[in-house]
N, C-alpha and C positions, 0 to 999 in steps of 0.2 A: 377642407384643410389644401392649401396651397402651396406654396415655397416653402423654405425651410427657413424658417428663424431666426434659428441655432445652427451652426457645423461646427463640432471639435473631431476634428480630424487629425488620428495621429500623435496624439498628447502621449509627452512622454516627459517624466518627474522623474530626478535623480538626489536624491540624500544619501553623501558622505559614497558616491560609487556606487550604492544601492537605489535597483528602480523601484520605487512605490507603484509606479503604472505605466505602463507598456505600449505604446500606440494604439492606449483608446481611443474611439469612434464614439460620437455620443450626437444625434442629431432631433430639434424640433421644431415642429411648425406651429402657425399660431394657433390658438384654441386647442393644443394638441396637452394630455398630462402625459407624461413619460416616467411610467415609476422604474427607477433606479436600484438595484437588487444587489446585494453581495454581503458576503459576512463582514464582518470585524476585523478591520487592515485590509479589507480586496481594496482599497483605493480610490473609496467614494468621495468620502472630505476631499482629501489631496485634488480628486478631479476637480472637486468645486469650486477649492479656492482657487484654484488654476483660472477659473472660470472667472470669478469675482475678484484677480489682482490681487489677492493675500499674494499668491507668487506670481511677478510682475511678467511682462514679455522679457524675452534673456535669459529668465530663469528656467527653463522648461524647451522642450523642441515641439513640434506640431505647430498645426494652423486651427485658429478660430475666426469663423467668419459670422458674422451679427447683421442681420439685414440682409445679406450677401457681400459684406462689406469685410476686411479685416478687422477685426476688434485688437485695438493697441491699448485699451486704458490702462493704466499705470498703476491704480490703487481704487478701491473700494470704490470710494467717492466717484471717478469717472465709472466705473462700471451702474453704479446706482440712476449717475445720468444720461447713461443709454437705454438705462430700462430692465435693470436686470437685478434684483432684490433677493438675499439670501436669510432666509430664518432660520437661526441656529437651535438645534436639540437646544442649548442652553439661553437664559433668555437674558439680553442685552436690556437690562430696564436698570432705567437707575429708581431706586424704591420710592426713596422721599420726594421726588416730582412727580408734579402731578400728571396725571395721564395725556392731555393734552400736552404739556413739557416732552413728556416723553415720545409722543408720536411726533411730533415740530423738534427734536433735538438736531442742533446744526442749521435748520431751514426755519426761524422761529420770523412768520411776519414781522416788520417795524412802520413804526407811523412815521409823518415826514421827519418829523425830529429826533429818529434813528433807535426810538424806544420800543423794546418788546412789545406788540399790539395781541395784548389778553384777549379782546373781546372777538378777533377776527379768529386768532388761533383756538379761542376756546367752543365759538360757532362753527368753525372748521371742523375740529374733533370730534362734535357732535352727529354733525352730520354724516361722519363715517362712523358713528358708533351705529347709527340707523341703519346704512348700509348690510352693517355687520349682524345686523339681529340685536342689537345690544343697545335700547334704546334709554333704561332704566341707569345708564353707566354715568355716574355724576363726574367730567372730564374735569373738574378744578381738582378730584380729591386727588393723596398720592396714589400710586399705584401699588402701593405694596398693602392698600386698604382691599386687594381684590384676588380672588385665589387666582394660582396657576396657569387654571384654564382661560379665565376670563384675561389675564394675562397675553395669555399665546395667541387672542383673537386683538389684542391690543396690537400687538407685533405687527398682525398682519393686516391692522389698519396704518399700522408707520406705512407698510409698502404702497397700499394703494395710493396714498398721500404724496409719495413717489412717484407715482402712474407708472407704476411696475408693468413691462409688457411680458416679463417672464421672473415667475415666483418659483425660489427655491426654496422646498418646503422638506429643513431635516429631521427624521423621526420626530413630529409636528406633534403626536401624540400622545408621548412616553410618560408622561405624567397628565394625563387630561383622562375625564369620567368618562363612561357610556356613552351619555348625555354631552357634553364637549367634546367628543369625538363626532358625534352625528352631525353637529352642527357644522363642525371643522368640513364635513367632506362635503358636507351639501353646498358650503360658500364655494368650496373646490371647482365643483361642477358649475354652478353659479359662474363663476370664472371664468370656465372654460367657452362657457355660450356665448358670451361679452369678448371672445377672442384673445384673449387671455390664456401663455402656456404657460405651462407647469412643470418642473422634476420634481417627486414626489420620490425623498427617499426612506422608507420606513421597511425595519424589521416586521410589521406587521402584514403579513402576507392579503390576508381576508380584505386588511383595506387598499392595498394596489389593486388584487382584483376589483374590486367595488368603483374606484374612480380614472384608474389607468387606460390608456389606448394603446399604448406600448409600452414596452418592456426590454430594458436594457440591465443585461448581468456581466459583471462583472470577477473576476476571482483571483487572487495571489498577483493583482494590479494589471490583467490582460482582461482583455474584452472575451466576453466566453460567447452569449449571441445575441439578438437584438427581434424578437418577434412582434405581434399582435396580440394585445390579452387575449381576447379569441381564440386563440390559439395554443393558448395555455392552462392550465391548470395551477396550484397552488405546491401541489405536489413537482408537479414538473419544474418549476421554478425555484423550490427546494432541490433537486437532483442539480440542474445547473449551478446553483449558488458554493454547493458543498464537493461536486465532481461524483456525488456517490447517490443510490436511492436511499430516503431513508423510512422505512415504512412503518416504525415504530419512534414516536420523539420522545415518549415516555420508557424507560428502557428500564422497568423493574425489575427487580431481583427480591428474590425468597431473601427473608433474615430474621433473626428472632427477636421476637418482643420478649423483653425483661421486667427484671420488677422497676416500680415505681422510683426512678432515679430526683424529680425535681419536682417542688410543688410548690406555687404559686399560692396565698391567700388575703384574700379581703385587702387584695390591690386598689386604691384609688388613686389616683393623679387629676391635678387642677391644673388647671388657665395660668398660663405665666403671668397673663393681666388682668384675668377677672379669676380670683382669686377664690371667690363663690361656686365658679362653676366648675362642673365635675367633668373630665374628659376619658376618664375611667372611673366605670362607678361601681368596686365592692366584687372583684372578678375573682375566683378560684378555677385553679385546674391542677391538674400532672401528666406531667411526663415522665415514659417512661424507657428503658433501657435500651436502644435500638430504633426505639420508635420514631417514625416521623410524622412530627402533628399538623396538620395546616390552619392558619387563622385565617379567614373569610371574612369581608363584611363592605361595606359603602362607605364610599369618601366620609370623612369625621367620625369615622365610627368607635376610635379608638386604640386602632391596632397599634401604630406607632409608638403612640404615648405610652401603652404598656409595657413594649421591650425595651423602650429608653427606661421605664422604671429598672427592669431585673436585670440590666446591663448599668443603671447607676449613674445615666449622665443625662436626667430629666432635672430641668432649673429651678422647677416651680415645685411648688409642695407635694409629697405626695409619702404614699404609706402603705403599710404591708408587708407581713410575713416570708420570707422566702426558704425553703429547706434546701437542701442538699445530699443525696442520700441518707436522709433523713436525718443531720440535724442544722436546724438553725445556722445561717450567712447571714450577714450584714454586710451589701455593699453599696458601698456611697461613694465609689466612681469604678470607671470603665478600669482602670490597674486592676480595684478588689476586685472583680469579675471575675477577669482573665487569671489572677492569682486564682482565686478559687474552685477554675477550669470553667467559667461559661463566658463564653467569645460569641463578636455582636457582629454583621457584616452590615453594615447601617443603610439607608433608604438612599438618600441622596451620598453618592462618593466621590464625588467634585467639592461638597462642603466638611463632609465626615468620615469620606476613609481614606483620602492620597492628602499628601503633599504634593503639590504640582510640580513644584521644580525642581527637586529631590528624583535621584534616581530609579528605577524601579526596583531594584534591589533591594535600594535602603528604604523602602518603602516595606518593604515585604519585610525585612529583616526587625524592623525598629518595635516590633510588639516583643522580640526576644531577644533583645541588645546585649540585657547583662549576662546569657550562655556566653557570646564573644568576647567578654572584658578580664581582661589580665592585667589585674596592681593599676585600674585605671585605663588600661588603652586598649582598645579594640583589637583583637585577630582575624585582621584582613583577608586571610588567606582562607580557616576557619568559616569566616561567614559569606567568604565569595563562592566556596563550597557549597554553603546551603545554600544562597541565591539560584545557583545555577542548577541545584538539582531540583528548587521547587520552580522555578521559570518551564524545565524540561515534564515534571508533575502537570502543570496545571496550563502546560502547550500555550505560554505565554510568545506571542509576537513582538520580538523585538531586536532591532539590528545589533544594539546591546544589552550588557545587564543595566549598567550604568546612563544608561540615555533617560532623560528625564519624564517622566510618567505622562506628566500632562503632554507630550509628544504619542504618546500610543491614543488607539480606540478608544472608544467608550468601553468595550467587549474585554479588549484586554488589558485596560484600567483592574474592570472589576473582578478581573479572575485574579491578578494580584493582590487586590482588597481581598478575596476570599484565601489566596494563600497564606498572604499576612496573621486569617482569623485562627486556619487551621497550625500554622508552626507553634502555639502554645498547648499543641494538641490535647484542646475541649475535653470537657464530659459534655457537658449543653452547648448547641450550637445552634444561637439563634439569625437567623437569616429574615431580612426584611426585604422584599421586593429584588430576590438575587440576582434575578435575568432581564432587569427593564435597561430596555436602549439594547439589549445582547440578543446577534443575528442566531439563526436557527440553527445553525453548527455549534456556536459557544451555549445554547442551551442544552443540548444533547448536551454535551459534555460536561456541562455544572450538573444535570441531572445526574449523570452517571455516577461521578463523583457523589452525591447525597448518597444519593445508595450502598454507596462503597461505606462511608462513613458509619451508615444505619446498620449495614453487615459487621462491621468491627464493632459495633455498641454505645456510639455515639445519640445523644437527643438529641435529635433538632425541631427545634421550632421555624417552619417556614409560615411566615406571612408574603401576601401574594395578592393583587388586586386581577387576577386572570384567573378564574376558575376554572378553565380547563385545564390550566396547571394544579393548581390544588387536589383536583379532582384525579391526575395522573401519577401525581407523586404523594401525595400522604396516605399513613393508612386509618388516619382521625383526622374528623374536620371541626376545628371550634368557629363559629360563627361568632362578629360581634355587632351591634346595632347601638347607640346613638352612646357611646362607653359602656356596654350592660354586653354581658353573655348570655345572647340568645340560643344557642344550637351546641350538642353537644353529642356530633354525628361519628360510629366508624362509616369507613370511605367502604360500605361494600351494598350496591345497587345503589349510591348516594347519587341525587342530581344537582345541574345547575339552577333546576328552579326547586330544588326543596333548600336549598343556599339560600337565594332568593328573599325566600319565604320567610325564613330564620330572622335574615337580616332585617328586613321589612315588617319582623314582628307579628306576622300572620303566622307561625307555626310555633310547638310549644318546644319548649325543651326537651331534649332528649338525651338520655347520660348514655354515655359508651356501656 
């Protein structure tokens, strides 16, 4: 690797007098992959927005050199023209447009008459799909016809089409399966071999360890360390990120498991587009007071659909019985569920967990707003007291309580969503992928909170695609596969291999 492709020196960015990043340095050479690590709110996204000119020159201090010359890009199009392409955690797709149209959006090839040259566009898109080892993708189909993992790779095709010299990947595998993740990592290795540089932002440190040549760690907006990955371990990176040694990521605590408090019987959920297809097929289980029940399974197992039924938010046909504290309850909507004492943190916080332009505090209190209402007026003083207490309890990093929640990092948004669902004081708390896109420090805080809730007698149903998380947190594990319950295991000596075998239908169901 030769001279630097990118040099960011002393980058400082302020918001209302508060420094989001303070004097950060970042360098990348051609063909090098730099892992950019830090907790949620550390300043990673702000730094990348400076680089990609979301924040143009004049709104920040410092120097950016690109191929040895000052970079003066005024907007994203100019940074992309220079060869800097960022792929965000939230996919930038137009669902109803075709794969090819999404790849060429804004750069469509045209005929001599000035019309879009669809033949040329589809041919080039198909060529890109072959490069990405996805020759089976029909580039003329709407992009929404494909899974989130394939859409992530289509985003990379957009970057290749723009002749990227530096590819920035921001949490690229947060919604990918293990197989899709492996494909993505192999592609990054191939890009490096061709001389393309990469900045890889991820909380999954095992991925950083696999593909990064160098790691830069930032904490609270400041540069902490830059070192070759060969001189680091994931434990050392964690210590640099959080400023303290974390010997046990899963802070298990003793908690008493009591009587059955919640029971689901014969739950069946049907696909919204194909009403004959069962996404959940006759699933029954019990949940005890103070118990943490993990739910594992492969993609498409029906876990989220099961949770949606229990919380009353599934839009399609569904049936089954729910019992709470021994009595049957009817849940037709999330409002019904919350009133009964059943709360849920959804899988997709952007779509279902937050109101983006609403303040952090108001997002938290919206679940209990009637509590502050006096003669149709809201007691703002009482509400603000609760907001400040919740921000403190959940350790949410925000400059002020009423800042739009969309301006917070993903991990701090997630903490706010969890706080919102704790305010109604649930008897049963459903957590669907509670730590997705959350850094290791925030994960630890969420795990501690889960154990505290269990100690208080709250029954927790936790869905997770990360098997170490399921094994590290759960008292008992349900395993689902193809919509059916394939395993019910006490978490004593349980292994990832046993869970996977059950998910694939290769192991008999075991009663807890």
